[in-house]
N, C-alpha and C positions, 0 to 999 in steps of 0.2 A: 353531679359533676358536670354534665353537659349544660345544665341551666346556669351554673356558676361561670362557666366559660362564656356563654352567650351574654351574661350581664357584663362581665369584664370586657368583652369585645365592644358591646354597646357603649360602655363608658369611655373606651379608647377612642371610638369613632366621634362621640360628641366632644371630647377634649380636642380631637384633631380639627373639627369644624370650628371650634371657638378659637383655636390657634391660628388657623387660616384667616378668619375674619379679622382678628386682631392684627395679623401681619400686614393687612392692607394699609394700616396707619402706623404701625409700630416703627419708631425711628424717624418718622416723617412729622414735621411740625403740624399741630393742630391749631386752627384759628377759631376763637370764639368771637363772633360778631356781636358787638353791642350797639343795637340800633337807636339808642337814645343819647342824650348829651353826655359828654365826657364829664366826669365828676359826679354824675347822678347815680341813683341807686343801681341801675343795670351795670354800669361801668364799675362801680365800686365792689359790688358782689362778685362780678366776673374776675376782677383782678385779685380778690381775696382767695379765690379757689384755684386760679390758674396754675400758679407755681406748684402747689401741692398735687394737682392733677398730673402735671408734667412729670413730677418725681415718680408718682406711682405707675405712670404709663411708660416711662422711660423715653420721653420725648419732650420737646419744647411746646408749651401751650401759650399762644399769643392772643392778646385782646386787641381787637381791631374796631375802633369806634367809628360808626357810620351814622351820625345823627341826622334826623330829618323829622318833619312834622309827623307826630304819632308813630314814629319808628318805622314808617312804611318802606324807605329805601333799603335800609340794612336787612330788614326781614325778608323782603323780596330777593335780595341778593343771595340769601341762603336757600330760599325756596327753589332757586334755579341752579344752585351749585351741585356739583357731582355727588352722588349718594355714597361716598366712599369713607365718610367719617373724618375727612380732613378739615371740613368747615361745618361748624354748628353755630347756633345763635342763642344768646340769652334773651328770651322773650318775657313778656309779662301779660297781665290780664288785659292790658291795652292792646298790645300788638297781636295777641293770639285769642282774644275773645271779643273785646269791644269793637275792634275794627271791622269785624265780620259784618256788622250791621251799620256801623258809623259811616262807611263808604258805600256809595251806590254801585261803584265799579272798582273794587279793590284789586290791585295788581297781583295778589296772591290769595289763596284760600288757606286760612289759618289752620284748618283741620286737614284737608286733603293733601296739602303740599308738604306736611311735616310729619316726622316720627317723634312723638314725645319721648324724652329721655327720663327726666325727673323734675318734680317741683323742688326747688331749692329752699325757698323761704317765703313767708307771707307776713303781712301785718295790716292792721286796721288803719284807716286814715283818722285824723283827729279833727273834730269840729271846734274851731276856736273863734273867738269874737274879740272885738275891741272892748276894754274894760268898761266903757261908757254904755255899751249896748244894753238894752233893757230886758234882757233875758239871761239867766244863768244856767238854765237846764233845758233839755229838749221839750218837756211839757210847757214850760214858760215860752219857748220859742214858738211852738204850735199855737198857744193861746194868742200870742202877739200877732201872728199871721192871720188867725181867724178873726181878729178885730179889724183887719183891713190895713194894718200898718205896712208901709213900704219897707221891705227888708232886702238889702242888696247883698248878694252872695258873690264873692270874688272867685272866679272859676280859673283853677290853675292847670287844668288838663281834663281830658275826656272822663277818666275814672272819677275824679272829684266832682265834676259836673253830674255824672250819673248817680253818684252817691247822694247829692242834693236832690236830684229829680226824683229818686226813689222815696225820699222823705215826703216830698210834695204829693206824689201819687198816692202814698199809703195814708196820708192824713188829709187829703183833699184840700190842700192850702196852696197859696201862691207866694212865691219869692222870685225876685228878679236876678237873673244870672248876668254878671258883668265879666266878660272875658279879659284875661291877662296872659302875657306871654311867659308862663312858667310859674312855679311855686313861689320863688322869691318876690317878683313884682306883685303877685296877689297878696302875699303876706304883708308887704310894705303898705299896700292899699288899706288893709285892715288896721295896721298899726297907726296910720295917719287918720283913720276914720272916714276915708273915701268910700270904703265898703264896710259892711257890718260883720260878715262872716267869711271864713274860708275853710274849706275841707281839703286837707292836704296831709302829706307825710309827716310823721313824727319828727324826723331830724330837722325839718325846715322850721318848725315852730317851737320845739322844746326850749331853746335858749330864751325865747321871749316869754314863755310860760313861767320859766324859773325866775325871771326878773319882774314878773307881774305886769308886763306890757301887753300880754294877751291873756285871756282866760279860756280854759278848755271847758266845753259843754259836754262833750261825749266822744266816744270812738265808735267807728262804724263796724268793727269786727264783732263776731258772735260772742266773744268773751273779753273781759277787761285786759288791757295791756299790763304785763307784769311790772313794767317801769312806771305805770300810772294807775296803781290799784284803786285809787280813790275816784277816778273818773269813770262814770258809768258807760255802758254801751247804749247805743240808740235802741237796740232790741229790748232793753229793760223798760222802755217807754212805748215803743211801737212793736208789737208782737210780729215776729217773723222777719224783722229787718236784720240784714247782714250784707255788707259789702267789704271785701278785702282786696288788697293789691298783692298779687302773687308774682313770683319770679321763677322761671324754670329754664331748663335746656331743651332745645329741639334740634334734631338733625333733619336734613332733607328727607322727603319721602323716599322709600325704597332703599334706604340705608340698611345693610344686613342686620337682622334682629340680634345676632351675636355681638356686633359692634355696639348697638344701642344698649344692650344689657351690660356689656363690659364698662361702658362709660357710666352708666347708672351705679354699678357696684362701686366703682372708684370714687365717684362723687359722694356716695353715701359714707364712704370711709373718710373722705375729707371733711364732710360736715360734722363727723363725730370726733374730730381732733379738738382737744381742749382749747387751744388758742383760737381756732376758727369759731368754735361754739361761743366762747366768751365775747369775741369781737361782734358776732351777729346778734346775740342776746343783748349786748350793750347798745345796739342800735334799734332795740324793740322788735326784732324779727322773731317769728316762730319758725323753727327749723323743721324741715320735712325729709327729703330724700326718699320719696315714695317710688313705687314701681312704675314703669312705663304704662302699664294698664290702668293703674290707679290715677296717674296724671292725665291720661287721655280722657278718662271718665269725668274728672273734674273739669277739664277744658271744655268738653261738650256741654256740660250743665251750665257753665258760665256763659258760653256763647248764647244759649237760649235765654238765660236770665237777662242779659244785657239787650238782647234783641227786644225783649218785652218792654223793658224800661225805655228804650230809645223810641219805640213806636208809640207807646202810651203817653210819653211826655211830650211828643211832638218836637223832639230835639232835631235841630237842623242837621241833616246828613250831608256829607261832603261828596 
């Protein structure tokens, strides 16, 4: 009898703490900062989930675009925000893993300054080439590089550059990175033949693949994309290779654990809604919704992986 009462009391106390933590933001608008360009993946994913999150939390969830180079400005804004759950950020493998080593003096610490909430989605990048390019597969690309042929890779961002650098490191080959200001200009460069390859997101290149204006050599993820089942992974040719672009929610460090857990649980419900799932799967995303602990472990592994690629490839640090 006494044991039952103690369990009941403990349950009530835990429920009370959860209610208090949630009350800090309940009824108060929540802002999701998107630190990359409006209309890009961060912005689109945030807007897709924001309304549903607000309905479940009983408040308005607003998306605030704060674009800047590599997402630094918007991400720093959230790192310095009050840890009360009112401001969170939709980060990605660039803002919260790559930047840790890409910048010599980054204005925020991607691990120390944030409380991971959940990984939302991930997908592999697609390696595409101009149809006239002399390789149709990754083994043919490697063979061409080893013959000493000049291969120009249009670079559309840090993650795409790192994905290409990882190929070069693991195969001991040389290819020339040509920087462009975003995925669209880089893709146009390959379409025109100005560059040979680009490694970028599915949504940017799929229309051109369907019309035959570009050819897909491989995807960078550990498994084939469901929407491109005939396109192999790079890992099928280079053992151990895997690079994915992931997107997730982060709160400022020291945000109450109950608030972080509440947001994660709500977002997991949103990601399981049929209309949300269909939209994300239709964009070639793999859906996650993992726990804060799982997401934190993933982030830390990725920070180390990208640090190694950046240092070994001699990539220019900012």
